[in-house]
N, C-alpha and C positions, 0 to 999 in steps of 0.2 A: 516792671522790671527797672525802668529809670530811676525808681525812687529808691529801689533795693540798693543800686550802684552808689547811691549818695553816701552809704554807709561806709565806703571807703575813703572818704574825705574826713573822717573822724580820725584817720592815722597821719594827719598832714604834720602835725608837731606835738612836742610832749605836752604834758597838762600845763594849764595855766596855773600861777602860783597863788593869787588871791583874787577875791571879787573886787570889782571896781568900787571905789570909795561912794558913799551915798550922795546922792544930789538932792538938795532940799526942794521941794515942790514937784518932782517927778514922780510918776506914778509906775516905779519899778518894782520888779517881782526878781528875786535872787541876785540883785545889784545890776543887772545889766539887761533885763527884759521889760520893754514897754508893753504893759497889758492893756487891751481894749475891755477889761472887766470878764476875763474868761480864763479858764483853766486849760525806745526812748526818742521818739519822734511824734510828731503830733499827728492825730489821725484825721483824715477827712481830705477827700480828692480837691476840696475847693481851697485847699491851703498849698497846693502843688503849684510850682512854677515851670513853665515849659523852659526847656533847653534850646538854644541858649538865653541866659537871663539878659533883660536889657537893664541898663544902668545909666546914671548920669552923676558925673562929680561936680559938686558945687563949686561956684568960683569962691566960696569962703574957706576951702581947703587950702591949705600951702601946698607949694610945688613939692616939698618933701612928703608931705602926707599922701599926695596923690601917687608919687612914686611907690611909696609902701603898698597902696592899694592895689595897682598893677602888678606889682611883685605877688602880692597874696594870689590874684586872679591866676597868675602863672603857675603857682602851686597847685590850685585847683585841676588846671588842666593836664599837669603831669601825672597827677595822683589820683584823678577821680574821672568820672564821665561829665563833670560839671564845667559848663563854658559860659562866658558871659559876652556881651556885646554892647557897644554904644548904642544907645537909645536913638530911634528914629522918630519920624512923625506919625508912624504907622504903630508904632508901640503904645499903647494906651496906660498898660500898667507896667511899671519899672521901679527898680530900686534907685532911691536918689540919696546919694551919700553925702553927707553934710557934717559940718563942724558946728555942732550945737553943745550945750552943756552935759558934758559926761560920754561915756561909752555905752551905747545902747543899741537895741533891735527890738523889733517884733519878732515873733516866732511863726515861720510859715507866712504865705502871701495871705494877706489880710484884706484888702480892698482893691477897687479898681481905681487907676491913677497911681501917683507917686506914693511909694513906702520908704520911710526915711530908716535910715543907719545913721546914727551920731558917731563920728570918729573926732572927740573933741580934745581939747587940751590934755596931753598926758597918755592919749590913747594910740599914739603913733607907733605902734609896733605891728609887725606882720602877723605874729601869733594872734593878737588881739583883733585885728582886723579880719582873719580867718575865722575867729571865734564868733565874731559878730554876723559874718555872712552864714555860717552853719545856723545860726538862729534863724536867720531869715528864710533859709532853706527848709526849716522845719524841725530842727533838733532841739532837744531840751538838754539840761547838763546830766551827765552821765550819771552822777550819783544820786540821781532821783528817779533812775528806773524802777519799775515795780518789783524787780529782783534784787535790788540793790542789797538787802539784807543778808544776802548769801555770801556777799563780797565785803561789805564794810559795815561798822557800827557808827552811828551817829549819836556821839555825847550831847544831848541837848542842854545840859547842865554847864556847858561852857561856851554856849552860844550866846552872843550879844541878845539882852532883853529886847523883844520886839522883831529879833530876825529868824525866829524859830520856823515860820512858813517858808523860809528859803530852803529848808531841809525836808519839807513833805513830799512824798512820794508821788509820782503821775501813775494813776492804775491803768489798768487793760482798757477802760472804755475811754480814754482820752489820748493813749500813747501806746507805741509799739517798739521792741526791740530789735525788729526785723529779723529776729533769729540770730542776731550777732553775739558773740561772748561779751563778757564786761570787760571792758578796756581800762585799766587803772592809769594807762598812759594817754588817754583821749585828751584831746584838745579841750573836750568839753567837760574834764574832770576837775574840780576845784581841789587845791592842796589840803594837807590836813589842819592848817590853821585857819581856814575861810570861816570868817565871822567869828573868830574866836573872842570872847571876852577877857582873854589873859589868863585864865586859871587852867589851860591844857588845850590837848588837841581837840577839834570838833569831828574831825572824820580819822577813824582808825581802820586800817585795812586789817581783813581776816587773813591774809597771806602776808607774812613778817617780809617777805622778800620784795614785797612792792611799797 
């Protein structure tokens, strides 16, 4: 039940406009997912966080960025069952929010100890922070659901060469939709120009009103 309610968090704000820019040397998938070499939420209880989720804000975050992160937490509290608490000495596993190179997160709880979310330069938007925390909670991008072909068409010919894998679906053996409707307005849905090579849209909705 706890995880099912996480789906409410997907309605926090409108869809993000573009994937974050590439960061040279980072092992990022889909522009903002740090991958430990594994493959619309991740399956497996080992990837779940207990609520409230312990967190720590790095000293290298600006005062402004810290304020944005705290406002993002408030949106989670207002619109979902998710809550966060400052890490204490008893909290072995926690999210460490840091200002590193780029905007990125792992998907789901990945290890014991500190798990990093990077809110680097240019990432200081509440919607971006919410998006990254939803990844940490276990959510993939909406347009990669295994049922996405009923709702969108992916124009692979318009995708930047080398970025095609950012549009590969996650099948039922590694993800779940939690029986929730496809959400064109999800914070986890990229826009029609994501990873475009300039020759046209990469994502076309099958319902023109969206």
